[in-house]
N, C-alpha and C positions, 0 to 999 in steps of 0.2 A: 067734672075734672077732665083735663086734657093731658094725655101722656105724649111725650115726644120720644119716639123710638128711632135709633139709628137705622137707616134704610139705604144701604149702599153708601154713596157719597153724600147723601142728604139726610134729612130728618122727616119722619112721618108722624103727623098729628093723629092721635086716636082719642076721641072724646067718649068717655064712658059715663053711664048713668050715675046719678048721685047715690042711688041705692046699692051700688057696688062698692065694696071696700077693698083697697089695696092692702093686702095683708103682709106680703113679703116680696122681695125681689131676688133674682138669681143673677149676680153680676160678678165679673172678674175682679180679683183683688188688685189693688194698685201696688206697683213696685216703684221704689223711689228713683232708680236710675237704670238706664239701659246698659247692657253689657257691651263693651268695646270689642267687637268681634275679632279684629285682627290680633289684639293682645290675647284674647281667650283662646283663639285657634293656636297661636304659637305655644301657649302654655300647655294646652291639652294634647297637641301633637307631640310635644316633648315628654309629657307626663300623662299618658292616657290612662283610662280606667280599665283595669283588669287585663292588660297585656303590655308588651314592650313597645317602645316608640317605633313607628314606621320610618322615622327619619334616620334611624341608625342603619338602614339598608342602603346598598349601592344599587341603583336602578338602571345602570348602564345597559344591561342585557335582559332586563325584566319586562314582561308584557304587563301593562297596567290597564285596568278597567275601572273607570269612575262612573258609578251609577247615580243618576240624578232623577228626582221625581219630576213629573210633568207640570204644566202650568195650571192644573186644577188645584195645586197645593201652594201654600204661601211661603214655602222655604226660600230664604234669601240666598239663592244659589249664586247670584251675581257677586255677592260679598264673600262667598266661601271658595268657589272654584278657582278664581285667579290666584288667591293665596296658596291653595293646595298645589296648583300647577307650578308656581314659582318654586315651592319647596321641593317638589319632585324633580324639576328641571335642574335645580342646583345640585341634586344628588345623582345626576347622570341620565335621567329619563330622556329618551329620544322621542320626538313627536310621532314618528312612525310606529312606535311601540305603544301608543296610547289609544284606547278606545273609550269614547264617551257613549254610554248606553242610557237612553231615556226610558225610565220605568213606566211605560204607558199602561201596563196591565191590559185591560180590554178597552181602554179609551182610544180615541182617535189619535193618529200620529201628529206630532208637531211639525211645522215647516221649519226649514233650516235657518231662516232668518230669525224666527222666534226662538229657536234653540240657542243661537249665538247671543241673542239679547239676554236670554235667561242665564247663560254662562258668564256674562259680564265681560267677554272678550271675544275677539274674532280669531278663530284658530286657523292654522294653515291647512292646506288640502291633505297634508300627510297624516293628519289626525283623523281617525275613523269616527264618524258621528252616526249613531244608529238609533232609530226608533224601535223599541222592542215590538215585535209583531207576534202576538200569541197564537195566530192562525198559521204561521209559517213553519211547517214541519222541518224544513231544511235548516232552520235557525235554532232548533230545539234539540236537547238531549234528554232521553228518558232515564230517570234515576230509579224507577220502580215505584213501590208503594211505601208510604211512611208507616210507622207502627200503628197509627190510628186509622189507616186505610185510605189515605189520600193518594191519588195518582199524581206522581211528581215528575214534571219535566220542566227544564229551565233553559234560558238562553245559553247557547253554547259558548258565548264570549266570556261568561262568568267562569266556566270550567277551563277555558284556554288561558286565562290570565294567571300571572304569578302573584299579583297583588290586586285586591278588589277594595275600592272605597265606596261606601254607601252614604250618600248625601240626602238628608231629608229633615223632616220636622216632626216632633212629638206633640200631638194634639189629641183631644178626646175623640173617640171613635165608637160608633154605636154597636159594632160587632166585636172588634178586637180590643176593646177597653181603651187603647190609645193607638193612634197611627204612628208611623215611623218605625225605627228599628229594622228588623228583618223583613218588614212588609215591602221594602224596596226589591227584595228578591221574590218573595211569594206574598201577594200575587203579582207584584210589579213587573217582574221579568220571567213569569211562569207561562207555561202552555195553557191552552184553553181549558183542558180537562182539570188541570190543577186549580185554575181560577174558579171553575164551576164548583169543585169540591170545597174550596175555601169559603165560598158564599152559601153553599146549599147543603153541606154535609151536617147531619144532625137535625133535630127538630127545630122549628122556627122559634119556639119559646127559649131554646138554649142559645140561639145565634143572635137574637136581638135583645136590647135592654142591657147591654154590657158596658155602656159608657162609664168611664172612670174606674173600671175594675182592673186590678193588677193581675198578673199572669196566673197566680194560684187560684183565682176565682173566675177565670175566663178560659173556657175550653177552646174557643176560636183562636185566641192568641197562642195557646199551647200547640194547637195543630199547625198554625203558621210557622212557628219557630222550629218545630219538629221537622217539617218539610224543608224549610230553608237551610237548616243545618246539614242536610244531606248533600249540599254542594261541597262541603268539606274543603273550603278554601280559607286562606288567611284574610278574612274580611275585616275591614276597619271602619267603624261607624263614625260619622260626623252628623250629629243631629242637633237642631236648635229647639228651644222652647220660646214661643212668641206670645205677645199679648194680642188683643183684638185689633190693634192698630198696626201690627207688624213690628212693634218694638221687641228687640231681642232680650229676653230675660236670662237666658243661659245657653251654653254650648256644652254638649256631652259627646266625648270622643273616646274610642277604644273598643273593647270587646262588644260585639253587637247585642249581646244579652245583658251583660253587667252594666254597661254604660246606659243602655236604654232603660233599665230598671231605675237607675238613679234619676234619669230625666223625667220619668213618669211621676216621681215624687214631687218635682217642681211643677209639672203640668197640673197635677191635682191641686196644689196650692194656688196656682194661677187661675184655673178654670172652674174649680169646684166651689160651690157656695152652700153653706149650711142653712137649712130651713127647718121649721118645726114640724112640717107634715104637709101632705097634699091638700089642695084647696079645690073649690068648685070650678074655677076657670084659670087657664094658663094663657096669658097673652105673650106671644113669642115672636121675635124678629129673627130672620135667618142670618143676620150678621154674625160672624164675618164670612159665612158660606154663601156668597152671593153670585157664584159663577153661573149656575144654571139651576133648573128645577130639581135635577137629580141631586146636586150638592145641597141646595137649600132644604130639601126634604129631610136631611139629617136632623133638622131641628125637631121633628116629631120624636125621634128616638132619644135625643139628648134631654128633652124636657118631660117626657111622658110620666116619669115617676112623681112629678110635681102636681099632677092633677088627679083628683080622686076617681074611683071607678064610677063610670056613668057621667063624668064631668064633660067639660068643653075645652078644646084647644082653639084659640084664635091665632092663626098663623099669618104673619105679615112677611111675604116673601119678595125679595128683590132678586130677579133672575136675569143677570146681565146678558147672558147668551141664550135667553129663552128656554126652550125645552132642553137643549143640549143633549146629554146622554140619557135623558129620561125616556125610556122606550116602552112604557106601558101602553097596550092597545086599548082602544075604546071598548066600553061594555054596553050592552043593550039595556042594562039595569040603571035606574036612577040612584042617586046617593042613598036614599033611605033603604031601598031594596038591597043594595050592595052591603051597606052596614049591617043589615039584619042577617044576610047570608054569612058574612064573615063571623058575626057573633054566635051564630047558631052552629056553624060547621068548622070554623077555624080557617086560617089563611091558606094552609096547604090544600085543603079540600076545595076552597074557593078557587084557587088556581086551576085545579083539575076540572072544576065545573066550567070555567072560562075556556079551557082547552077543548073540552067536549063541545061546547057551544060554537066555537070557532072552527072546529074540525082540524086543528093543527096543534103541534107541540110548541110551547113557547121557548124562545131563546132563554138561556139561563138568567140574563140580566133582567128580563121582564119578570121572570119568576121571583127573582130577588127583590126587585123594587116593589112589586105587588105585595109580597109578604112583609117587607119592611114597613111600608105605609099601612098595610092592613093590620099589623100588630098594634099600632097606635090606635087605629079605629076600633079595634076590639075593646079597648078600655074607655075611650072617650069620643064624643063627636068632634069633628074637625071642620071649622069654618076657615077657608083660605082666602086671603086678599092678595091679589097681584095684578099689576097692569102691564106686565111684560109679555104675557101670553094671552091669546084670545080667550074670552070667557067660555065660548062653546067648547074649545079644546080642553080646558081645565075640567069642565063639567062632564066631558065625555068619559073620563077615567073612572068616575063613580066613587073614588076613594076619599073625596072631600067635597064639601059644599062650597062652591067657588063664587067670589064676589069681586067686582072691580070698583065698588063704591063702599068705602069704609063705614059711612053713616048707615047704609042699608044693612051691612053685616051686623053692626052693633044693635040695630033695631030688631033684627031676627034673633040675635043672641039674647036680648032682653026678654023676648017672649018665652024662651026656655028658662031664663034665670032673672025674674024680676028683682031678686036680691041675690047677691053672691059675694063670696070671698075670692079675691083675685091674687094670683102670683104673676109678676111681670118678669120676663127674661129678655132684656134688650140685646143680648149677644147669644141668642139661643142656638145658633149654628154649632157652637162648641161648649158653652157654659152648661153645667149640669148640677142638679141638686144633690146635696149630701144631708142625710138625716142623722 
């Protein structure tokens, strides 16, 4: 049998043995029609969820900060920002009072040509366009510690503004349950220590495997919102929910907590798929998370519950920007040794072991990525197919057994599983199983 998996802008053929049975698939639910975003924005801006309309204000003398996520996210900013800009301009906003803040978190800054393209319009020089820099102390304000112990500092432009608009997308997230909402502030516009605490506070078992969980069952989301609400500003949320092809399924505007909660319900309907239980093998494509290896590796966390303990993940990753932000350093151990170390001692101890062997402390993102991938490896073997990154580089990480030939991968997998029940996840970068 030959499967055809979405693979970036093309399809990938995966021929599986006749002795393997396709038991179930994890796929997004089809929605009949796309939301007309201009109509929905007008309705939601006039009748937002959980707060009064921002259009009832006079913006003549107000400082406005519009926070947009960066280009690692699929938010249709170019369809949202021009509409919002016109609405605010009609109510007196002066261009010199507007700041556009790109919520880069710890990602690389965007160039200004790319920002204008993302915004969908070319702004005059009087508008301040700023890439958030989590390392720049002069751009940050310290807010102290949150009740859960997070060190909280945020971009000063949020605190200087009279009105803050948060533009993003609600999608499944392996740590926070769902992305979007107040994540545009924490970690999007937070200082480095806050970003570190967002990703590393608490045991690894608590931080990963949260995909599809609502706030009440997700401590990471609770900590994010607790920290972001320390900004104590009149923030207005504009979040979309998309399907894997970028079609807009819904727009949720208003209070950043209440509107986000409602959006999460639609995101679960769109991206969650009911299955009967975990199976021997999960075959997963990184779609729609194809930006780089860092983003594609989210597919480990979204699908891990669909494979049984000691099973196998066959990951098919399209990485358009190659490694991108994937900052795991090579290990002297091969895949089997790495897997055995992680399973015997846990991901946190494995990171400490690598630090001792290298004689240095790891940057937080390396710790986070190693733990994130390692938590999947604790449960199941991982065979990774990609042709966008040199095979030697992929193998040097030790966190997966890498192949650039799909037939060779399947042959090796068949040695482990002459017979198997298989679950297929064609959009595994975001789709998740529901039991």
